[in-house]
PDB file with one MODEL, atoms N, CA, C and O in Angstrom:
MODEL        1
ATOM      1  N   MET A   1     -59.523  38.457 -42.553  1.00  0.00           N
ATOM      2  CA  MET A   1     -60.855  38.122 -41.841  1.00  0.00           C
ATOM      3  C   MET A   1     -60.585  37.414 -40.391  1.00  0.00           C
ATOM      4  O   MET A   1     -60.862  36.215 -40.365  1.00  0.00           O
ATOM      5  N   THR A   2     -60.215  37.837 -39.498  1.00  0.00           N
ATOM      6  CA  THR A   2     -60.141  36.912 -38.267  1.00  0.00           C
ATOM      7  C   THR A   2     -61.437  36.336 -37.813  1.00  0.00           C
ATOM      8  O   THR A   2     -62.443  36.913 -38.228  1.00  0.00           O
ATOM      9  N   LYS A   3     -61.605  35.246 -36.994  1.00  0.00           N
ATOM     10  CA  LYS A   3     -62.227  34.681 -36.362  1.00  0.00           C
ATOM     11  C   LYS A   3     -63.018  35.410 -35.105  1.00  0.00           C
ATOM     12  O   LYS A   3     -62.260  35.847 -34.239  1.00  0.00           O
ATOM     13  N   THR A   4     -64.041  35.551 -34.942  1.00  0.00           N
ATOM     14  CA  THR A   4     -64.471  35.790 -33.321  1.00  0.00           C
ATOM     15  C   THR A   4     -65.573  35.240 -32.805  1.00  0.00           C
ATOM     16  O   THR A   4     -66.450  34.705 -33.484  1.00  0.00           O
ATOM     17  N   VAL A   5     -65.579  35.350 -31.549  1.00  0.00           N
ATOM     18  CA  VAL A   5     -66.336  34.529 -30.788  1.00  0.00           C
ATOM     19  C   VAL A   5     -67.058  35.351 -29.831  1.00  0.00           C
ATOM     20  O   VAL A   5     -66.401  35.973 -28.996  1.00  0.00           O
ATOM     21  N   LYS A   6     -68.679  35.456 -29.849  1.00  0.00           N
ATOM     22  CA  LYS A   6     -69.017  36.376 -28.664  1.00  0.00           C
ATOM     23  C   LYS A   6     -69.397  35.268 -27.167  1.00  0.00           C
ATOM     24  O   LYS A   6     -69.624  34.068 -27.010  1.00  0.00           O
ATOM     25  N   VAL A   7     -69.319  36.248 -26.451  1.00  0.00           N
ATOM     26  CA  VAL A   7     -69.408  35.894 -24.987  1.00  0.00           C
ATOM     27  C   VAL A   7     -70.253  36.483 -24.179  1.00  0.00           C
ATOM     28  O   VAL A   7     -70.072  37.681 -23.963  1.00  0.00           O
ATOM     29  N   GLN A   8     -71.473  35.733 -23.482  1.00  0.00           N
ATOM     30  CA  GLN A   8     -72.138  36.163 -22.804  1.00  0.00           C
ATOM     31  C   GLN A   8     -71.936  35.878 -20.947  1.00  0.00           C
ATOM     32  O   GLN A   8     -71.511  34.832 -20.455  1.00  0.00           O
ATOM     33  N   LEU A   9     -72.360  37.083 -20.198  1.00  0.00           N
ATOM     34  CA  LEU A   9     -71.981  36.422 -18.623  1.00  0.00           C
ATOM     35  C   LEU A   9     -73.414  36.066 -18.193  1.00  0.00           C
ATOM     36  O   LEU A   9     -74.263  36.937 -18.378  1.00  0.00           O
ATOM     37  N   VAL A  10     -73.773  34.964 -17.673  1.00  0.00           N
ATOM     38  CA  VAL A  10     -74.621  34.540 -17.525  1.00  0.00           C
ATOM     39  C   VAL A  10     -75.331  34.134 -16.055  1.00  0.00           C
ATOM     40  O   VAL A  10     -76.424  33.779 -15.613  1.00  0.00           O
ATOM     41  N   LYS A  11     -73.990  34.424 -15.608  1.00  0.00           N
ATOM     42  CA  LYS A  11     -74.178  33.957 -13.805  1.00  0.00           C
ATOM     43  C   LYS A  11     -73.310  35.089 -12.624  1.00  0.00           C
ATOM     44  O   LYS A  11     -72.084  35.163 -12.539  1.00  0.00           O
ATOM     45  N   GLY A  12     -73.816  35.502 -12.201  1.00  0.00           N
ATOM     46  CA  GLY A  12     -73.196  36.553 -11.228  1.00  0.00           C
ATOM     47  C   GLY A  12     -72.021  36.523 -10.465  1.00  0.00           C
ATOM     48  O   GLY A  12     -71.676  35.353 -10.298  1.00  0.00           O
ATOM     49  N   LEU A  13     -71.313  37.275  -9.968  1.00  0.00           N
ATOM     50  CA  LEU A  13     -70.070  36.993  -9.839  1.00  0.00           C
ATOM     51  C   LEU A  13     -70.021  36.972  -8.261  1.00  0.00           C
ATOM     52  O   LEU A  13     -68.985  36.552  -7.747  1.00  0.00           O
ATOM     53  N   ILE A  14     -71.007  37.371  -7.490  1.00  0.00           N
ATOM     54  CA  ILE A  14     -70.851  37.146  -6.004  1.00  0.00           C
ATOM     55  C   ILE A  14     -70.614  35.526  -5.416  1.00  0.00           C
ATOM     56  O   ILE A  14     -71.344  34.550  -5.592  1.00  0.00           O
ATOM     57  N   GLY A  15     -69.589  35.602  -4.813  1.00  0.00           N
ATOM     58  CA  GLY A  15     -69.424  34.398  -4.158  1.00  0.00           C
ATOM     59  C   GLY A  15     -68.497  33.337  -5.173  1.00  0.00           C
ATOM     60  O   GLY A  15     -68.489  32.106  -5.172  1.00  0.00           O
ATOM     61  N   THR A  16     -67.845  34.155  -5.901  1.00  0.00           N
ATOM     62  CA  THR A  16     -66.964  33.414  -6.736  1.00  0.00           C
ATOM     63  C   THR A  16     -65.641  33.569  -6.472  1.00  0.00           C
ATOM     64  O   THR A  16     -65.593  34.544  -5.723  1.00  0.00           O
ATOM     65  N   ARG A  17     -64.412  33.119  -6.680  1.00  0.00           N
ATOM     66  CA  ARG A  17     -63.316  33.163  -6.517  1.00  0.00           C
ATOM     67  C   ARG A  17     -62.433  34.593  -7.193  1.00  0.00           C
ATOM     68  O   ARG A  17     -62.614  35.044  -8.324  1.00  0.00           O
ATOM     69  N   GLU A  18     -61.743  34.973  -6.461  1.00  0.00           N
ATOM     70  CA  GLU A  18     -61.144  36.264  -6.887  1.00  0.00           C
ATOM     71  C   GLU A  18     -60.362  36.087  -8.203  1.00  0.00           C
ATOM     72  O   GLU A  18     -60.425  37.149  -8.822  1.00  0.00           O
ATOM     73  N   ASP A  19     -59.758  35.301  -8.770  1.00  0.00           N
ATOM     74  CA  ASP A  19     -59.064  35.065  -9.957  1.00  0.00           C
ATOM     75  C   ASP A  19     -59.814  34.605 -10.911  1.00  0.00           C
ATOM     76  O   ASP A  19     -59.218  34.435 -11.974  1.00  0.00           O
ATOM     77  N   HIS A  20     -61.501  34.209 -10.887  1.00  0.00           N
ATOM     78  CA  HIS A  20     -62.221  33.867 -11.585  1.00  0.00           C
ATOM     79  C   HIS A  20     -62.834  35.271 -11.665  1.00  0.00           C
ATOM     80  O   HIS A  20     -63.028  35.520 -12.854  1.00  0.00           O
ATOM     81  N   ARG A  21     -63.218  36.290 -10.880  1.00  0.00           N
ATOM     82  CA  ARG A  21     -63.734  37.582 -11.109  1.00  0.00           C
ATOM     83  C   ARG A  21     -62.885  38.259 -11.946  1.00  0.00           C
ATOM     84  O   ARG A  21     -63.390  39.087 -12.705  1.00  0.00           O
ATOM     85  N   ALA A  22     -61.404  38.035 -11.971  1.00  0.00           N
ATOM     86  CA  ALA A  22     -60.298  38.867 -12.763  1.00  0.00           C
ATOM     87  C   ALA A  22     -60.493  38.092 -14.074  1.00  0.00           C
ATOM     88  O   ALA A  22     -60.280  38.907 -14.971  1.00  0.00           O
ATOM     89  N   THR A  23     -60.800  36.889 -14.607  1.00  0.00           N
ATOM     90  CA  THR A  23     -60.709  36.574 -15.956  1.00  0.00           C
ATOM     91  C   THR A  23     -62.305  37.191 -16.211  1.00  0.00           C
ATOM     92  O   THR A  23     -62.295  37.793 -17.284  1.00  0.00           O
ATOM     93  N   VAL A  24     -63.296  37.222 -15.747  1.00  0.00           N
ATOM     94  CA  VAL A  24     -64.671  37.814 -16.495  1.00  0.00           C
ATOM     95  C   VAL A  24     -63.937  39.197 -16.822  1.00  0.00           C
ATOM     96  O   VAL A  24     -63.732  39.507 -17.996  1.00  0.00           O
ATOM     97  N   ARG A  25     -63.496  40.127 -15.629  1.00  0.00           N
ATOM     98  CA  ARG A  25     -63.477  41.149 -16.428  1.00  0.00           C
ATOM     99  C   ARG A  25     -62.430  41.444 -17.392  1.00  0.00           C
ATOM    100  O   ARG A  25     -62.541  42.265 -18.302  1.00  0.00           O
ATOM    101  N   GLY A  26     -61.296  40.653 -17.118  1.00  0.00           N
ATOM    102  CA  GLY A  26     -60.364  40.409 -18.441  1.00  0.00           C
ATOM    103  C   GLY A  26     -61.178  40.012 -19.851  1.00  0.00           C
ATOM    104  O   GLY A  26     -60.889  40.591 -20.899  1.00  0.00           O
ATOM    105  N   LEU A  27     -62.102  39.095 -19.806  1.00  0.00           N
ATOM    106  CA  LEU A  27     -62.834  38.935 -21.009  1.00  0.00           C
ATOM    107  C   LEU A  27     -63.686  40.368 -21.151  1.00  0.00           C
ATOM    108  O   LEU A  27     -64.348  40.479 -22.183  1.00  0.00           O
ATOM    109  N   GLY A  28     -63.712  41.188 -20.440  1.00  0.00           N
ATOM    110  CA  GLY A  28     -64.576  42.767 -20.779  1.00  0.00           C
ATOM    111  C   GLY A  28     -66.129  42.393 -20.412  1.00  0.00           C
ATOM    112  O   GLY A  28     -67.044  42.988 -20.981  1.00  0.00           O
ATOM    113  N   LEU A  29     -66.317  41.629 -19.677  1.00  0.00           N
ATOM    114  CA  LEU A  29     -68.039  41.730 -18.965  1.00  0.00           C
ATOM    115  C   LEU A  29     -67.935  42.209 -17.761  1.00  0.00           C
ATOM    116  O   LEU A  29     -67.007  42.066 -16.965  1.00  0.00           O
ATOM    117  N   ARG A  30     -69.174  42.936 -17.615  1.00  0.00           N
ATOM    118  CA  ARG A  30     -69.505  43.833 -16.778  1.00  0.00           C
ATOM    119  C   ARG A  30     -70.398  43.585 -15.696  1.00  0.00           C
ATOM    120  O   ARG A  30     -70.169  43.745 -14.497  1.00  0.00           O
ATOM    121  N   ARG A  31     -71.770  43.047 -16.416  1.00  0.00           N
ATOM    122  CA  ARG A  31     -73.054  42.491 -15.798  1.00  0.00           C
ATOM    123  C   ARG A  31     -73.385  41.520 -16.062  1.00  0.00           C
ATOM    124  O   ARG A  31     -72.840  41.084 -17.076  1.00  0.00           O
ATOM    125  N   VAL A  32     -74.076  40.901 -15.613  1.00  0.00           N
ATOM    126  CA  VAL A  32     -75.586  39.663 -16.039  1.00  0.00           C
ATOM    127  C   VAL A  32     -75.854  40.188 -17.413  1.00  0.00           C
ATOM    128  O   VAL A  32     -76.206  41.351 -17.608  1.00  0.00           O
ATOM    129  N   ASN A  33     -75.664  39.218 -18.454  1.00  0.00           N
ATOM    130  CA  ASN A  33     -76.239  39.633 -19.672  1.00  0.00           C
ATOM    131  C   ASN A  33     -75.354  40.305 -20.539  1.00  0.00           C
ATOM    132  O   ASN A  33     -75.659  40.214 -21.729  1.00  0.00           O
ATOM    133  N   SER A  34     -74.297  40.985 -20.259  1.00  0.00           N
ATOM    134  CA  SER A  34     -73.593  41.777 -21.047  1.00  0.00           C
ATOM    135  C   SER A  34     -72.969  40.705 -21.750  1.00  0.00           C
ATOM    136  O   SER A  34     -72.698  39.577 -21.338  1.00  0.00           O
ATOM    137  N   VAL A  35     -72.720  41.383 -23.231  1.00  0.00           N
ATOM    138  CA  VAL A  35     -71.834  40.453 -24.406  1.00  0.00           C
ATOM    139  C   VAL A  35     -70.612  41.155 -24.630  1.00  0.00           C
ATOM    140  O   VAL A  35     -70.592  42.380 -24.513  1.00  0.00           O
ATOM    141  N   ARG A  36     -69.552  40.483 -24.950  1.00  0.00           N
ATOM    142  CA  ARG A  36     -68.609  40.837 -25.845  1.00  0.00           C
ATOM    143  C   ARG A  36     -68.148  39.911 -26.952  1.00  0.00           C
ATOM    144  O   ARG A  36     -68.001  38.712 -26.715  1.00  0.00           O
ATOM    145  N   GLU A  37     -67.916  40.419 -28.151  1.00  0.00           N
ATOM    146  CA  GLU A  37     -67.261  39.973 -29.307  1.00  0.00           C
ATOM    147  C   GLU A  37     -66.000  39.868 -29.550  1.00  0.00           C
ATOM    148  O   GLU A  37     -65.567  40.872 -30.116  1.00  0.00           O
ATOM    149  N   LEU A  38     -64.935  38.754 -29.280  1.00  0.00           N
ATOM    150  CA  LEU A  38     -63.650  38.560 -28.871  1.00  0.00           C
ATOM    151  C   LEU A  38     -63.017  37.674 -30.299  1.00  0.00           C
ATOM    152  O   LEU A  38     -63.620  36.871 -31.010  1.00  0.00           O
ATOM    153  N   GLN A  39     -61.555  38.168 -30.400  1.00  0.00           N
ATOM    154  CA  GLN A  39     -60.986  37.221 -31.114  1.00  0.00           C
ATOM    155  C   GLN A  39     -60.823  35.884 -30.819  1.00  0.00           C
ATOM    156  O   GLN A  39     -60.486  35.641 -29.660  1.00  0.00           O
ATOM    157  N   ASP A  40     -60.979  34.931 -31.590  1.00  0.00           N
ATOM    158  CA  ASP A  40     -60.948  33.301 -31.154  1.00  0.00           C
ATOM    159  C   ASP A  40     -59.768  32.925 -31.132  1.00  0.00           C
ATOM    160  O   ASP A  40     -59.344  32.317 -32.115  1.00  0.00           O
ATOM    161  N   THR A  41     -58.898  33.180 -29.997  1.00  0.00           N
ATOM    162  CA  THR A  41     -57.490  32.724 -29.915  1.00  0.00           C
ATOM    163  C   THR A  41     -57.522  32.025 -28.506  1.00  0.00           C
ATOM    164  O   THR A  41     -58.255  32.190 -27.530  1.00  0.00           O
ATOM    165  N   PRO A  42     -56.169  30.950 -28.821  1.00  0.00           N
ATOM    166  CA  PRO A  42     -56.217  30.159 -27.610  1.00  0.00           C
ATOM    167  C   PRO A  42     -56.234  30.500 -26.340  1.00  0.00           C
ATOM    168  O   PRO A  42     -56.460  29.716 -25.418  1.00  0.00           O
ATOM    169  N   SER A  43     -56.001  31.658 -26.231  1.00  0.00           N
ATOM    170  CA  SER A  43     -55.716  32.459 -24.553  1.00  0.00           C
ATOM    171  C   SER A  43     -57.037  32.821 -24.493  1.00  0.00           C
ATOM    172  O   SER A  43     -57.353  32.488 -23.350  1.00  0.00           O
ATOM    173  N   VAL A  44     -58.107  33.349 -25.074  1.00  0.00           N
ATOM    174  CA  VAL A  44     -59.397  33.797 -24.921  1.00  0.00           C
ATOM    175  C   VAL A  44     -60.344  32.432 -24.599  1.00  0.00           C
ATOM    176  O   VAL A  44     -61.395  32.324 -23.966  1.00  0.00           O
ATOM    177  N   ARG A  45     -59.475  31.394 -25.342  1.00  0.00           N
ATOM    178  CA  ARG A  45     -60.769  30.204 -25.187  1.00  0.00           C
ATOM    179  C   ARG A  45     -60.003  29.256 -23.896  1.00  0.00           C
ATOM    180  O   ARG A  45     -60.432  28.154 -23.552  1.00  0.00           O
ATOM    181  N   GLY A  46     -58.975  29.831 -23.369  1.00  0.00           N
ATOM    182  CA  GLY A  46     -58.638  29.334 -21.834  1.00  0.00           C
ATOM    183  C   GLY A  46     -59.192  29.774 -20.931  1.00  0.00           C
ATOM    184  O   GLY A  46     -59.562  29.114 -19.961  1.00  0.00           O
ATOM    185  N   MET A  47     -59.397  31.316 -21.132  1.00  0.00           N
ATOM    186  CA  MET A  47     -60.388  31.955 -20.418  1.00  0.00           C
ATOM    187  C   MET A  47     -61.362  31.434 -20.035  1.00  0.00           C
ATOM    188  O   MET A  47     -61.564  30.962 -18.916  1.00  0.00           O
ATOM    189  N   ILE A  48     -62.324  31.484 -21.279  1.00  0.00           N
ATOM    190  CA  ILE A  48     -63.694  31.034 -21.562  1.00  0.00           C
ATOM    191  C   ILE A  48     -63.755  29.677 -20.446  1.00  0.00           C
ATOM    192  O   ILE A  48     -64.402  29.605 -19.402  1.00  0.00           O
ATOM    193  N   ASN A  49     -63.028  28.856 -20.942  1.00  0.00           N
ATOM    194  CA  ASN A  49     -62.794  27.452 -20.218  1.00  0.00           C
ATOM    195  C   ASN A  49     -62.566  27.731 -18.740  1.00  0.00           C
ATOM    196  O   ASN A  49     -63.318  27.173 -17.941  1.00  0.00           O
ATOM    197  N   LYS A  50     -61.677  28.476 -18.327  1.00  0.00           N
ATOM    198  CA  LYS A  50     -61.847  28.569 -17.018  1.00  0.00           C
ATOM    199  C   LYS A  50     -63.240  29.115 -16.297  1.00  0.00           C
ATOM    200  O   LYS A  50     -63.649  28.535 -15.291  1.00  0.00           O
ATOM    201  N   VAL A  51     -63.819  30.042 -16.747  1.00  0.00           N
ATOM    202  CA  VAL A  51     -64.873  30.285 -16.046  1.00  0.00           C
ATOM    203  C   VAL A  51     -66.344  29.843 -17.191  1.00  0.00           C
ATOM    204  O   VAL A  51     -67.126  30.605 -17.761  1.00  0.00           O
ATOM    205  N   SER A  52     -66.296  28.768 -17.195  1.00  0.00           N
ATOM    206  CA  SER A  52     -67.439  28.179 -18.226  1.00  0.00           C
ATOM    207  C   SER A  52     -68.637  28.172 -17.459  1.00  0.00           C
ATOM    208  O   SER A  52     -69.736  28.310 -17.996  1.00  0.00           O
ATOM    209  N   TYR A  53     -68.471  28.000 -16.085  1.00  0.00           N
ATOM    210  CA  TYR A  53     -69.848  28.093 -15.341  1.00  0.00           C
ATOM    211  C   TYR A  53     -70.622  29.525 -15.388  1.00  0.00           C
ATOM    212  O   TYR A  53     -71.848  29.627 -15.344  1.00  0.00           O
ATOM    213  N   LEU A  54     -69.734  30.586 -15.484  1.00  0.00           N
ATOM    214  CA  LEU A  54     -70.256  31.677 -15.456  1.00  0.00           C
ATOM    215  C   LEU A  54     -70.847  32.658 -16.700  1.00  0.00           C
ATOM    216  O   LEU A  54     -71.604  33.628 -16.680  1.00  0.00           O
ATOM    217  N   VAL A  55     -70.133  31.936 -17.815  1.00  0.00           N
ATOM    218  CA  VAL A  55     -70.363  32.366 -19.134  1.00  0.00           C
ATOM    219  C   VAL A  55     -71.260  31.369 -20.145  1.00  0.00           C
ATOM    220  O   VAL A  55     -71.762  30.288 -19.834  1.00  0.00           O
ATOM    221  N   LYS A  56     -71.321  32.112 -21.569  1.00  0.00           N
ATOM    222  CA  LYS A  56     -71.982  30.992 -22.218  1.00  0.00           C
ATOM    223  C   LYS A  56     -71.229  31.912 -23.846  1.00  0.00           C
ATOM    224  O   LYS A  56     -70.926  33.101 -23.947  1.00  0.00           O
ATOM    225  N   VAL A  57     -71.136  30.903 -24.806  1.00  0.00           N
ATOM    226  CA  VAL A  57     -70.758  31.067 -26.051  1.00  0.00           C
ATOM    227  C   VAL A  57     -72.372  31.621 -26.735  1.00  0.00           C
ATOM    228  O   VAL A  57     -73.431  31.022 -26.548  1.00  0.00           O
ATOM    229  N   VAL A  58     -72.228  32.733 -27.441  1.00  0.00           N
ATOM    230  CA  VAL A  58     -73.532  32.419 -28.103  1.00  0.00           C
ATOM    231  C   VAL A  58     -73.397  32.982 -29.479  1.00  0.00           C
ATOM    232  O   VAL A  58     -72.679  33.955 -29.709  1.00  0.00           O
ATOM    233  N   ALA A  59     -74.125  32.334 -30.433  1.00  0.00           N
ATOM    234  CA  ALA A  59     -74.144  32.441 -31.824  1.00  0.00           C
ATOM    235  C   ALA A  59     -74.109  33.852 -32.361  1.00  0.00           C
ATOM    236  O   ALA A  59     -74.123  34.050 -33.576  1.00  0.00           O
TER     237      ALA A  59
ENDMDL
END
């Protein structure tokens, strides 16, 4: 059984840096309040950390 983490996009992408928008799309988030359940890997954690002001980890 692999560990997972749920990520929710809580802020819009307008006015953000292009690489941050690409990171959010890489996480599979499309619109505000969308939620994805992802495997808890160091690369995913790094992506979440990079755009921490746009997303939140939900229980």
